[in-house]
C-alpha positions as CSV (number, residue, x, y, z in Angstrom):
1,M,4.7,8.8,-25.2
2,H,3.9,8.7,-21.4
3,L,4.8,5.4,-19.7
4,I,2.6,3.7,-17.3
5,A,3.4,0.9,-14.9
6,D,2.0,-2.6,-15.6
7,R,-0.1,-4.5,-13.7
8,L,1.6,-6.1,-10.6
9,P,2.3,-10.0,-10.8
10,P,1.3,-11.7,-7.6
11,E,4.9,-12.4,-6.6
12,T,6.3,-8.9,-7.0
13,V,5.7,-5.7,-5.3
14,D,8.7,-3.2,-5.1
15,S,10.1,-4.6,-8.5
16,S,6.9,-3.8,-10.0
17,M,8.1,-0.1,-10.5
18,R,10.5,-1.1,-13.3
19,L,7.5,-2.7,-15.4
20,R,6.1,-0.2,-17.7
21,R,4.6,0.0,-21.2
22,D,3.1,2.8,-23.7
23,I,-0.4,4.2,-23.1
24,R,-2.3,2.7,-26.1
25,L,-4.2,5.3,-28.0
26,G,-7.8,4.6,-28.0
27,P,-11.2,5.0,-25.8
28,A,-8.9,3.8,-22.9
29,A,-6.2,6.0,-23.0
30,L,-7.6,8.8,-21.0
31,R,-8.3,6.5,-18.4
32,Q,-4.6,5.2,-17.9
33,K,-3.0,7.1,-14.9
34,E,-0.1,6.5,-12.8
35,W,0.6,8.9,-9.7
36,W,2.9,9.3,-6.5
37,F,2.1,11.1,-3.6
38,G,3.6,11.6,-0.2
39,Y,3.9,13.8,2.9
40,A,6.4,14.4,5.9
41,H,4.3,15.8,9.2
42,D,7.4,16.9,11.3
43,E,5.8,18.2,14.7
44,D,9.5,19.2,15.9
45,A,10.3,21.3,12.9
46,R,6.7,22.8,12.9
47,A,6.2,21.8,9.3
48,F,4.2,19.8,6.9
49,V,5.2,19.2,3.4
50,S,3.4,17.1,0.7
51,W,4.1,16.4,-3.2
52,S,2.8,14.5,-5.7
53,F,3.6,13.4,-9.8
54,V,0.8,12.8,-12.0
55,R,1.5,11.2,-15.6
56,S,-1.7,10.8,-17.7
57,M,-2.4,11.2,-21.6
58,P,-3.5,15.0,-21.5
59,V,-0.5,16.3,-19.4
60,D,1.7,15.5,-16.7
61,Q,1.8,17.4,-13.2
62,F,4.0,18.2,-10.4
63,R,2.7,19.9,-7.2
64,I,4.0,20.6,-3.9
65,L,2.5,22.2,-0.7
66,V,4.6,23.4,2.3
67,V,2.8,24.4,5.4
68,D,4.5,26.2,8.4
69,L,2.5,24.7,11.2
70,A,3.6,27.5,13.9
71,S,2.2,30.3,11.9
72,G,0.0,28.5,9.3
73,E,1.7,30.2,6.3
74,M,1.3,27.8,3.1
75,T,3.2,27.8,-0.1
76,H,1.7,25.9,-3.0
77,V,3.2,25.4,-6.5
78,K,2.0,23.1,-9.1
79,R,3.4,22.8,-12.6
80,E,2.1,21.2,-15.7
81,L,4.7,19.6,-17.7
82,T,4.6,18.6,-21.2
83,Y,6.7,15.6,-20.6
84,L,7.6,13.6,-17.5
85,E,10.2,11.0,-18.0
86,G,10.1,7.7,-16.7
87,G,11.2,4.0,-16.7
88,G,14.5,3.3,-18.4
89,A,17.4,0.9,-17.3
90,P,17.4,0.9,-13.4
91,A,20.4,1.6,-11.2
92,P,22.2,-1.5,-9.8
93,G,20.6,-2.7,-6.7
94,S,17.6,-0.1,-7.2
95,S,13.8,-0.8,-7.3
96,G,14.0,0.7,-10.9
97,L,11.8,4.0,-10.4
98,S,13.5,6.7,-12.0
99,L,11.2,9.9,-12.6
100,R,12.6,12.9,-14.0
101,H,11.8,16.2,-15.5
102,R,15.0,18.0,-17.4
103,G,13.8,21.2,-18.3
104,E,12.7,23.8,-15.9
105,P,12.0,23.2,-13.0
106,S,14.3,20.5,-12.5
107,L,12.6,17.3,-10.8
108,T,14.0,14.1,-9.8
109,Y,12.3,11.3,-7.6
110,V,14.5,8.3,-8.1
111,D,14.8,5.0,-5.8
112,V,18.8,4.9,-5.4
113,E,18.6,1.7,-3.4
114,P,16.2,-0.9,-2.7
115,D,15.5,0.9,0.7
116,R,16.2,4.4,-0.1
117,A,14.7,7.0,-2.6
118,Q,15.4,10.7,-3.1
119,L,13.0,13.9,-4.2
120,L,15.2,16.8,-5.7
121,V,13.4,19.9,-6.9
122,E,15.3,22.8,-8.2
123,G,14.5,25.7,-10.1
124,L,10.8,25.9,-9.0
125,R,9.4,29.5,-8.6
126,T,6.1,30.8,-6.9
127,G,6.0,34.5,-7.3
128,R,9.3,36.0,-6.2
129,E,10.5,33.1,-4.0
130,S,12.1,30.1,-5.1
131,V,11.3,26.5,-3.7
132,E,14.0,23.8,-3.4
133,V,13.6,20.2,-2.1
134,D,16.3,17.8,-1.2
135,L,14.4,14.9,0.6
136,E,15.8,11.5,1.4
137,I,13.1,8.8,2.0
138,I,14.4,5.5,3.8
139,R,12.0,2.6,3.2
140,I,11.1,0.9,6.6
141,G,9.1,-2.6,5.9
142,S,7.2,-3.6,3.3
143,P,4.2,-1.7,1.6
144,F,0.6,-2.2,2.1
145,T,-0.9,-2.9,-1.0
146,R,-4.4,-3.0,-2.8
147,R,-5.6,-4.5,-6.0
148,Q,-9.0,-3.4,-7.4
149,H,-10.3,-5.0,-10.5
150,Y,-13.8,-3.9,-12.1
151,G,-13.9,-4.9,-15.6
152,P,-12.7,-2.1,-17.7
153,C,-11.2,-0.3,-14.6
154,S,-8.2,-1.8,-12.7
155,Y,-6.1,0.0,-9.9
156,E,-3.2,-0.8,-8.1
157,L,-1.8,0.9,-4.9
158,L,1.5,0.4,-3.0
159,H,1.4,3.0,0.2
160,R,3.7,2.8,3.0
161,F,3.1,4.6,6.5
162,T,6.4,3.8,8.3
163,D,9.2,5.3,5.9
164,R,11.7,7.9,7.3
165,I,11.9,11.2,5.8
166,R,14.8,13.6,6.4
167,G,16.4,16.6,4.5
168,R,15.2,20.0,3.9
169,V,12.8,22.3,2.1
170,R,13.8,26.0,1.3
171,V,10.9,28.4,0.5
172,G,12.7,31.8,-0.3
173,N,14.7,32.7,2.8
174,R,13.1,30.1,4.8
175,T,14.8,26.6,5.2
176,L,12.9,23.7,7.0
177,A,14.9,20.9,8.2
178,L,12.8,17.8,8.4
179,D,13.6,14.3,10.1
180,T,10.6,12.3,10.7
181,R,10.1,8.7,11.2
182,T,6.4,7.8,10.5
183,T,5.2,9.4,7.2
184,Y,3.5,8.2,4.2
185,T,4.4,7.8,0.7
186,D,2.5,5.8,-2.4
187,H,2.5,4.6,-5.9
188,C,-0.8,4.2,-7.9
189,F,-1.6,3.1,-11.4
190,G,-4.1,1.7,-13.7
191,F,-7.4,2.4,-15.5
192,V,-9.5,5.1,-13.3
193,P,-12.9,6.1,-14.7
194,R,-12.8,9.7,-15.8
195,T,-15.1,11.2,-13.5
196,T,-14.5,10.5,-9.9
197,T,-15.0,11.6,-6.2
198,W,-13.6,10.6,-3.2
199,Q,-12.9,11.4,0.7
200,W,-9.4,9.8,1.8
201,I,-7.8,9.9,4.8
202,A,-4.0,8.8,5.6
203,A,-2.4,9.5,9.3
204,C,0.3,8.0,11.3
205,S,1.5,8.2,15.0
206,T,4.3,10.6,15.8
207,E,6.2,8.3,18.1
208,R,10.0,7.9,18.4
209,A,11.8,4.9,17.3
210,S,11.6,3.0,20.5
211,E,7.6,2.5,20.0
212,Q,5.5,0.8,17.5
213,P,3.9,3.2,14.9
214,V,-0.1,3.3,14.5
215,A,-1.3,4.3,11.0
216,L,-4.7,4.7,9.5
217,S,-6.3,4.8,5.8
218,V,-9.6,5.2,4.7
219,L,-10.9,5.7,1.2
220,Q,-14.5,6.1,0.3
221,N,-14.5,6.5,-3.7
222,H,-17.9,7.3,-5.3
223,G,-19.4,6.5,-8.9
224,P,-18.7,3.7,-11.4
225,H,-16.1,1.0,-10.2
226,A,-15.7,3.0,-7.0
227,Q,-13.1,1.8,-4.4
228,R,-13.4,1.7,-0.8
229,Y,-11.2,0.4,2.0
230,A,-10.3,1.1,5.9
231,Q,-7.4,-0.3,7.5
232,V,-5.4,0.1,10.6
233,L,-1.6,-0.5,11.5
234,V,-1.3,-1.5,15.3
235,D,1.6,-3.8,16.7
236,G,3.2,-3.9,13.3
237,T,0.3,-5.8,11.4
238,W,-2.2,-4.4,9.3
239,H,-5.8,-5.0,9.8
240,R,-8.5,-4.5,7.4
241,L,-11.7,-2.8,8.8
242,G,-15.2,-3.3,7.3
243,P,-14.8,-1.0,4.0
244,V,-18.2,0.8,4.1
245,V,-17.5,3.8,6.1
246,D,-19.6,7.0,6.7
247,V,-17.2,10.4,6.1
248,E,-19.5,13.1,7.6
249,Y,-18.3,16.6,6.9
250,D,-20.0,19.9,6.4
251,A,-19.6,20.6,2.7
252,A,-20.3,24.4,3.1
253,N,-17.5,24.5,5.9
254,P,-15.2,21.5,5.6
255,L,-12.9,23.0,8.2
256,L,-15.3,22.1,10.8
257,P,-14.4,18.5,12.6
258,W,-15.2,15.5,10.3
259,R,-16.8,12.4,11.8
260,V,-16.1,8.7,10.2
261,T,-17.8,5.8,11.3
262,S,-18.3,2.2,10.7
263,S,-19.3,-1.2,12.6
264,D,-15.0,-1.2,13.1
265,L,-14.4,2.4,13.3
266,D,-15.2,5.6,15.4
267,L,-13.2,8.5,14.4
268,E,-13.1,12.5,14.8
269,V,-11.0,14.4,12.2
270,T,-9.9,18.0,13.3
271,V,-8.6,20.0,10.2
272,R,-5.8,22.3,11.1
273,H,-5.0,23.7,7.8
274,A,-6.5,23.5,4.5
275,H,-5.7,24.0,0.8
276,H,-7.9,24.4,-2.2
277,D,-7.1,23.7,-5.5
278,Q,-8.5,23.6,-9.1
279,V,-7.3,22.2,-12.3
280,R,-8.7,23.3,-15.6
281,I,-7.1,21.9,-19.0
282,P,-7.7,23.8,-21.3
283,P,-8.0,26.7,-18.9
284,M,-10.8,28.2,-20.9
285,L,-12.9,25.4,-21.7
286,P,-11.6,22.7,-19.4
287,L,-12.9,19.7,-21.5
288,L,-9.7,17.3,-21.1
289,V,-9.5,18.0,-16.9
290,H,-12.0,19.8,-14.8
291,L,-11.3,19.0,-11.2
292,R,-11.6,20.3,-7.6
293,H,-9.0,18.9,-5.3
294,D,-9.0,20.1,-1.4
295,E,-6.1,19.0,0.9
296,F,-6.3,19.2,4.7
297,V,-3.8,19.0,7.3
298,V,-5.6,16.9,10.1
299,T,-5.5,15.2,13.6
300,C,-7.5,12.0,14.0
301,D,-8.6,10.7,17.4
302,G,-11.0,7.8,18.1
303,T,-11.4,4.0,18.1
304,A,-10.9,0.8,16.1
305,R,-12.4,-2.6,16.5
306,I,-10.0,-5.4,15.8
307,G,-10.9,-8.7,16.5
308,G,-13.6,-7.7,19.0
309,T,-11.2,-5.3,20.8
310,L,-11.5,-1.6,20.8
311,V,-8.0,-0.2,20.3
312,P,-7.5,3.4,21.0
313,L,-6.1,5.9,17.9
314,E,-4.6,8.8,19.2
315,G,-3.2,12.1,17.8
316,L,-2.7,10.4,14.6
317,R,-1.3,13.5,12.3
318,G,-1.7,13.2,8.4
319,V,-3.7,14.2,5.4
320,A,-7.2,14.3,4.2
321,E,-8.9,14.8,0.7
322,L,-11.9,15.7,-0.8
323,H,-11.5,15.2,-4.7
324,S,-14.2,15.9,-7.7
325,G,-14.3,16.0,-11.0
326,R,-13.1,14.9,-14.5
327,W,-9.7,14.1,-15.5
């Protein structure tokens, strides 16, 4: 049986990753989900890499997207997995997260120390090319947390914008060496409506260690029990902005610039690269999962109003998503 993280006790954050329980069969089972997402955007290496693990009742999934920012060449691989192992006894000194798939491909995402995690991927193939990943994730600071409770649907999110990621990603005979200080990882879990639609943006500055990072996150989730938030990280402090945000884009051509506005935010989002994906389970008659999920590599520029003062947001690099369907 798949395992899902329990709701965070108020006094814990990182240690919550070891609190797990079996999915209970019944009407709520298909709404209970857990997923991890992260990206590394390295301008020096001219590379963007994102990955995700999803655990749910119908099926587990791993996916990875590698973008060569110089040529625009993209490699995307996803695998539906019959069982993604999680939980178990935490390693001494770790936060308890241990996520593995022991078959083909070999996948490991584990917190080996309180301030360090590792992503290892071997035996993953796309066509004639193999994909291998060896990334070290160095935790810096505490995660920003969100807790949403709407009756039958509850949702927890831990997200980090100041992790450092270093290591390598090999696609065929090309090896990308990554070393980036400001990047994004998250861990989400809870009871989520089966049909969801959202627009989401997460972006970070690319300054060096001598400068304070700037980060931005915006979510507009639609439908019943929708989650909405907007926040920025400036001078080492998270600031919550008004949660009602208009995300304007051309649905017929989402590669055109987006506009994100609210009483506290005025942002232009430039799409640099895009990947479009669909998930259908079962493939011929997708009764369990029928999703359209588009991921964009973006640059964000604009201003945020914090305490009555306009703060510039310039050259933030990150990811945007358009997500719609049943899962």
